[in-house]
N, C-alpha and C positions, 0 to 999 in steps of 0.2 A: 657064419659060414652059410653059403647058399644051399638051398634045398636041392635034392636030387631032381634032375629034369626028366620028366616023363613025356614021351610023345603020344598024343592021342589021335592024331590024324596024319595023313600023308602030307598035308600042308605044313605041319610042324617040322617035317624033315626037309621038304623042298625049300621052305622059307616063305616069308610074307610077300605080298604085292607091295612094291616100294619104289621110291626114287632114290638112287644112290648105289654105291658099289658094294656095300657090306651089310648083311642082316644084323650083325652085332653092333657095328659102328654107326650105321645110318638108321635102319628101321628101328632097332632097339632104342637108339638115342632119341629118335622122334617120339616114340611111345613114352619114354621116361619124361620128356618135356611136357607132353600132353597130359599125362597123369598128374604131374606136379602142378600144372596150371589148373586142373580141375579140383585138386585138393585145395589150392589157394583160393580159388573161386572168382578171381578177377584178374585183369591184365595188370601186371606189375609195372612200376616205373623204373625200377632198378633191379638188375639181376647179376649176381656174381656166381660164376660157374667154376667150381674146383674140379680139375680132372686128374685122375690117378692112373698110373702104370700105362697100359696100352692106350687108353684114351688120351693120356697126357702126351704120349709120343707121336701119335698119328692123327690127332683130332682135325687138323686142317686138311691133310691129304685124303682122309677117308670121309670127309663131310660130316664128322660128328658135331662140329660147331654149328653148322647151318641146320642140322637135324634137331639138335637140342633146342635151339631158338625157335625153329619152326613149330615144334611141339608146344613150346611155351606160348606161342601165338595161337594155338588151337588147331594146328595142321596135323593131319594124319600122315603116316609114313609114305603114302602114295600120292600126296598132294604135290601137284606140279609147281607150286610156289615155293617149295622148300629151298630151292637154289637161291632164291632172293630173300630169304628170311632175315638175314642180317640188315639188308637195306630197308626192308619193311619195318623192322624193329626201330631202326634209326629214324625213319619217317614218322613213326608213332611216338617218338620222344622217349623210347625205352633205352636206358643206359645199360649196356651189356659188357661185362668184363670176364675174360677167360684167364684162369689161374692154374697152370700146370703144376702139379705137386709131385714131390719125390717120395712121399710116404708110401710104405707098403700097406696094402689092404687085402681083404679076403678074396676079392675078384679083380682081375685086371681091367675090366670094362666098367669102371665106377665113376659116377659124377655126383658131386654134392652141390646142390643148387640153393642159393640163398636169395629169396625174393623180398621185395619191399614195395609198399605203396602207402604213402602217408605214414601213419603211425603203425600200420600193420606190417608184420614181417614173419617169415617162416623159412625154415631150412629143411630140405628133403634130400635124402641120399637115395639114388637109384642105381641098379646094376643091370647091365644087358648080358643075359646069360646064354644067348645063342638063338639063332633062328628067328630073331625079332622078339623073343620072349624077354620079359623083364621081371625084376623083383624090386620092391621098395624096402630098403633095409633100415631106414632111420627117418624119423620125423621129429624136428625140434630137439635132436639129441637123444630121443628115446629109441632104443634098439627094437626092431621088429622084423618080421619076414612075411611080406605080402607078395604072393605070386601073381596077383591080379587075374587068376584063373577061377576063382570062387566068387559068387555074388557077395559083394562087400559094400557096406555103408561106412563112410568116414565123416565125422562131424568135427568142426572147429567151433568151440563154444566157450562161454564164460563159465568158470567153475562156481556154480551156485547149487544150493541144495535142491534135490528133486530132478535135476537134469537127466541123470541116467534113468531114473524111473519113468520119466515122460517118454523117453526114446524107446525103452523096452516095452512100455505099455502100448505104444503105437504099433510096434511090430507084432505083439501078441494079439491085439485087436484085429489085425489083418492076417492072422494065421501064419506068421512067418517065424520059423524056429531059428534061434541063434546058435550057431555051432561053436564059435569062439568069440570072446569079447575082451578088448584091452582098452583101458582108460589111463591117460597120463595127463599131467598138468605141469605148468611152469612153476607155480606156487599156489598156495591156498588163495582162492578168490581170483586168480589170474586166468589166462587162457588155458584151455584143456582140449585134448583130442580124444575122441572116442572112435574105436574101430570095431565094427560088428560084421563078422563073417557069417552068412546065413545060408539056409538050405534051399530057399526059394528065390526065383528071379522076380523081383518086384521093383523095377526102376521107377515106377509111378510114385513110390512112397518118398522119394528123395525130396520132392517139393514140400511134402508135409513136414519133413524134418527141418527143412530150411525155414519154414514158417513158424517154428517154435520160438518162444521168447529166449533170448540170450544166445541164439545160434548165429554165428558169423557166416558159416557156410556149411553145406552138406554136399557130398559127392557120392555117386554110385558107380561101381565097377563090376564087371563080370568077365 
């Protein structure tokens, strides 16, 4: 279930600067796509996008399709190229498939995005909760609730001994306090995901996380 939405500024109420008719269906969708791209860490070659409830019914009319793909290409909600995102993805050789679903979910503006490049794959579920705000509710089948409003590090890494200790030591050495931490893995010794919500804004540390052995990608959000 989505967290309670709290407005912290007049811009949360007015809505974001964006291209498109709807903060939930366009700006929020673009943000979902962009966050998913940053978690994956590179441009995918194949994307399957599963749309639920309101997203499934109106994704073409409200520009949700072009917004999601634009975000996956690294575009922000106000990027003038959003309208051409499907064409740009095709030109880059990215195969994109939209799959409207009839399943009931916790929030009507939900998209589950499955990405693939070579042997790498990932599935992320995002929810547009209004005013351009989003939550990430699932990564590779693991349930979570990321509001993307707190400084957060996410790593995708190999499940090896000492990986968690190295990451937490790095933050400790830089006086960064961890508020909450979640680690999940596909299976012992396989791919794992570590999510660290922290108290300090330190985007500079993401490159040090990326440089660690056995880390496929690291991303920072706030």
